[in-house]
C-alpha positions in Angstrom: 71.2 106.4 131.6 70.0 109.9 130.6 66.8 111.3 132.0 64.3 113.5 130.1 60.9 114.9 130.8 58.4 115.5 128.0 55.0 117.3 128.5 52.4 117.5 125.8 49.8 120.3 126.1 47.6 119.1 123.3 47.0 116.3 120.8 48.5 118.2 117.9 51.9 118.5 119.7 51.7 114.8 120.6 50.9 113.9 116.9 53.9 115.9 115.7 56.3 114.0 118.1 54.9 110.5 117.9 56.8 108.0 115.7 54.4 105.3 114.7 56.8 103.8 112.2 59.1 102.7 115.0 58.4 99.0 115.9 57.4 99.5 119.6 56.4 103.1 119.2 58.6 106.2 119.9 58.7 109.9 120.5 60.7 112.7 119.1 62.2 115.0 121.7 63.3 118.5 120.8 66.7 119.2 122.2 70.0 120.8 121.3 71.9 118.5 123.6 74.2 116.0 121.9 73.2 112.3 122.0 74.6 109.2 120.4 72.5 106.5 118.8 71.6 103.6 121.1 72.0 105.6 124.3 69.5 104.5 127.0 66.9 107.1 128.0 64.5 107.2 130.9 61.7 109.3 129.6 59.0 110.8 131.8 56.0 111.6 129.6 52.9 113.7 130.5 50.1 113.3 128.0 47.4 115.9 127.5 44.7 115.6 130.1 46.9 113.2 132.3 47.4 114.0 135.9 50.8 112.4 136.3 53.6 111.4 133.9 54.4 107.8 132.9 57.9 106.4 132.7 59.3 104.8 129.5 62.7 103.3 129.1 63.9 103.7 125.6 66.9 104.1 123.3 67.9 106.9 120.9 67.0 105.7 117.4 66.9 109.0 115.5 69.1 112.1 115.4 68.2 115.4 113.9 71.2 117.7 114.2 71.1 121.5 114.6 70.8 123.4 111.3 69.1 120.8 109.2 68.2 122.4 105.9 64.5 121.7 105.9 64.0 123.7 109.1 63.1 120.7 111.2 64.0 121.4 114.9 67.0 119.6 116.4 66.3 116.6 118.6 66.3 112.9 119.1 63.9 110.0 118.5 63.4 107.6 121.3 62.1 104.1 120.6 60.2 102.4 123.5 62.0 99.5 125.1 60.1 99.2 128.4 56.6 100.7 128.3 54.9 99.4 131.5 52.0 101.9 131.2 51.4 101.0 127.5 52.0 104.6 126.5 52.0 103.6 122.8 48.4 102.5 123.1 47.5 105.6 125.1 49.1 107.9 122.5 47.4 106.2 119.6 44.1 106.4 121.3 44.6 110.1 122.0 45.7 111.0 118.4 43.8 108.3 116.5 42.0 110.7 114.3 45.3 112.4 113.3 47.3 109.2 112.5 46.2 109.1 108.9 46.8 112.8 108.4 49.2 114.1 105.8 50.3 116.9 108.1 54.0 117.1 108.6 55.5 115.8 111.8 58.9 116.5 113.4 60.4 113.3 111.9 58.7 112.3 108.6 
C-alpha cells in the first residue's frame, strides 16, 4: 500500500482537488510519480482549519499523466474506500458554497 500526505491551506485548493462525481467521494493528488489504476493508497488529509490529519484508505481511480495538452497538472484521483472520519462530509461542508461553481477543477 502506498502512503501519501495531502494538506489543504484553503477552501479553494480543496475545491479544486475534490472529486464529488466519484461514488464515495475522492481527491485529486498532484504528483509526478507513476501509479497504476486500482492501487491501494493510505491518504493522510489535513483540511483547512484542522489541527490534525485524517486517514482515508482509497484506490487510484483517475490518472492524469505528465504533459497533458490542456495544461492540467499531473496526478492521480483517489476514490475513498474506508473513510472512518467521514471526510467526504467534512469536505462538502467546508466547500459547500463552491460545489455548484463553474470554476475549473483539477479533474473536470
